[in-house]
Steps between C-alpha positions, in 0.01 A plus 500: 500500500313213337134557406246321727387265223862397442543433872194279504613316187805383699284320752529119468202373308432827320654351182509159345816301574549459124459873437651559149660823621728287719595237246858387543671504163768248423797520271804719458322821610336347806456698819769505771468217757394728780215644290390149399496392865296804608252449215462129590436591859230750408334249270513237771335738744215556254480132403479397868224746580279389209568131566430522874188711447361244256609170657554590865838488674466132596425382144741733323815321376838645408443374145177693483667819613783453248247443222307814589822700513664348193808419708677167529515295818881546530450872475228486770737321740773750426273759661311304766547194718148378428135598488479641850811710453366631171160582654652687791737692273206599280289595801774718648578664168135574432408622847814719517393668177144534625622643829706762318196616307284509813761688700526762226123542494486521877782750552378724220196594712571709811177444698501153666138391432531601135840338472367172641206510262731571205721202580205272557334604174820429312548164664153380408530642151829320429367170629191539289709591197740206524271219626749217450752674723226559754409133497862390536594752769181507706359145474766258384762636741306302767580169327876555512529415870706662779732691270206647313318592822813673627530701176132597518527607864810707426308680223201571730734639760630755246144638472514598862709802398194640319352560847799687638311820435184388667380675817558304816185553700507395861238227527432377847214275602304552823697203638831677426600294196679689219526431129855436374565708186713238324252226573218721366697567177568126458130429533409760240764384251394139555137589441574680172709206386227252587249702292735511203572131535134413498434686172813373329433139603145527358635639172330834566796718398275748318326577832815598683502869421136522614624415851701819536241700697415219744859403560607865536234554760595177674866614513427851621225458753710351786729805485267786403162384624189440289423860413848605387552172318179547307594860419831378355308304239356821338609539144592131468201396294692423184679167523611448145799287407841639598804351336771691676560760768514878526855638523585817668641750250 
């Protein structure tokens, strides 16, 4: 199994597009075509993230992405139909990798409140550690339009599974109204995302990990109540950088 730092290094934006370790050598001993194509695609992922984070999606041009990746325009169009297609491919590749890391961290912890806290801490740590990816995936996705919004909503829906282990208290108001569990989860996930968005949009990536206690409490209290949610925070005082996830042995 790959080391956590190696997993994080694969996240789009964690490396420069022109990373010397991925230089494509030419000549008689050049790499096989499929390896060249895979390397170009990885470099374009990184080049797009850095370009979009610096210029914004609207102002980023295909030529800028190619320059950042050290890849020609014909090579770019052999992989993607255009800027939007490249952005969405990068977004899906990056969020799939991130999801894999989070899922591993979550499932490695048996007790639901601790598992949720573990996944949340890792999420905030990764976004803080790869700020250009955070900018691209959290803020600039909004500028893509309907296809970007649909990709974002699909990702947020995946996070609902992190609440499958949550208690389902019966909440009934004096007037007989009940609280729908799925609607409650959607509100919690949306609130966490809004907080992350606010910090990333303001360029406050370094403050993300400091939000772990507050967001953990916010996520737990609707399901556990204030007392149990506060108790679940015990032992969570250290919020240092985390570059990977804990794997079950």
